[in-house]
N, C-alpha and C positions, 0 to 999 in steps of 0.2 A: 538744588537741594530738595530732598523729599519732605513731604508733609509729615508732621508728627501725628500719631493717632490720639484720639480722644476717647474717654469712656463712652460706651454706646456704639462706637464704630464697629463694623464687622471686621474681625481680624483677617488680614489677607491670607488666603490659603497658601500652603507651600508643601513641596515634597523635595527633600534634600537627602544626600547620602550621609549615613552615619560613619563612625570610625571603621566599620567593617565593610563599607560600601553598600550596605542595605538601605533601601529607600525608607525614609521616615516622613510621614505627613501629618499635618495638624489634624486632618480628618480622622486619622487613626485614634485620636483622643476624644472624639465626639462623646458628649455625655459626662466628661470629666473636666475639671478646671485644669488649666495648663499655665505654668509660669514659663514664659519664653524669655530667655535672657540673651543679650547680645554682648559679645566681648571681642576686643581687638585681635588677640593672637594667643594660640595655645603655647604652653611652655614659657610664658613670661611671668614674672613674680606676681603682679596684681591679678592676672587672670587665673593663675594657679590657686591663689588664696580664695578667690571667688568660687571656683569650681570645687575646691575642697570643702568650703562652707556648704555649698549645695549638697554635696555628697554626704557630709556629716548629718545634714538635716533631712535627707531624702525620705527616710522611713517615717519621720514625723509628718512631713508635708503630704506624703502618700496616704498616711492614716487620716488626714483631713481632706482627702479627695483631690489633691493636687499632683499633677505630673510635672516634671521639669525637663525642658529642652534647652540646651545651650547652643547658640549659633555664632560662628565666627567665619571669616573668609578663608579659613584653612582647608586644605585638601584632606580627604579621609586618612591618608598615610600619616600625616602629622597628628591628626586627632587620635589615631590609634596609639601612637608613641606617647602622647600626652596622657591618655587614659591609663595606659599600662604603667608608665613611670610614676604617676601620682595615685594609682589604684582608685580611679574615679568610677563612680557608679551612675552618675548622671548621664543622660543621653546627650551626646555631642554630635552635631551635624555641621557640615561644611557648606558654605555659600561663596565659592571662589568668584562667581560672576557678580556677587553683591546685589542681586535682584531682590532677594527677600529682605536683606538688610535695608535697602532703599525703600521697599514697600512698607516697612515698619517705622520708617523715619529714623533708623539707627545708623545711617551712613550719611555723612555730609561734613560741613565745616564745623570745626571745634577748636577750642583753644588748647594748646599743648605747650607748657612752659612759656606762656606769654605770646606764643606765635599762633597765627591762624593756619590750620592745616586741614586737609580733607582726609577723613578716615572714619573708623567705626566709633560711634558714640555709644559708650557703655550704657545700656538701657535694659529695662525689664518691663515686659508687657504681660499682664495677667488676663487670661482669656477665660470667660465663663463656659458653662456646659453647652450653651447654645452657639458658641463661637463668636461672642461679642466681647469687645475690650471692656474689662472691668476696671483696670487701672493701667495707666501708661506713665512710666517713670523714666526720665531721661537724665543723662549726665550723673548717673549714680556712682557712688564710691565702691571700689572692689571690696574693701574691708568693712565688715559690720553690716553689709547690705542685706544678707539673708536674715539676720536677727531683726532688722528693721521691717522687712516684709512680714515676718511672722507676727511681730508686734502690731503693725498696721492692719493686718487681716484679723487681728483679735484671736489668734490661734493659741 
């Protein structure tokens, strides 16, 4: 099981393919704050709700200096289908090997309907302009999460 990140940690660098197969890296966002959120699977109800929430609040977050990147173990083809079906504006990248998910502590054992399973732990990591972890939120709820982030950040 991977270690969870703590505020002050350096955010692990990554370069992953987006829905169009274009490489997106954390380094591309240097000098801006980045909300990196991890979700289990595209085209599922909770993940759709969360991605739509981020899309609906994207302009507001960008106006406050935040970029948003969603990471799941999905391949680019599935991400493209998800983006197009739901008209998502948030950047979605795929991590089929789960190396980035693990490096962020967003993959491991979790409880699902009372059973212990291994999978994606719905998480949000807020990275500051210098690439340091500002906040690390694990086991977050899909619904209402974006509003909670906005409130917690005092935006």
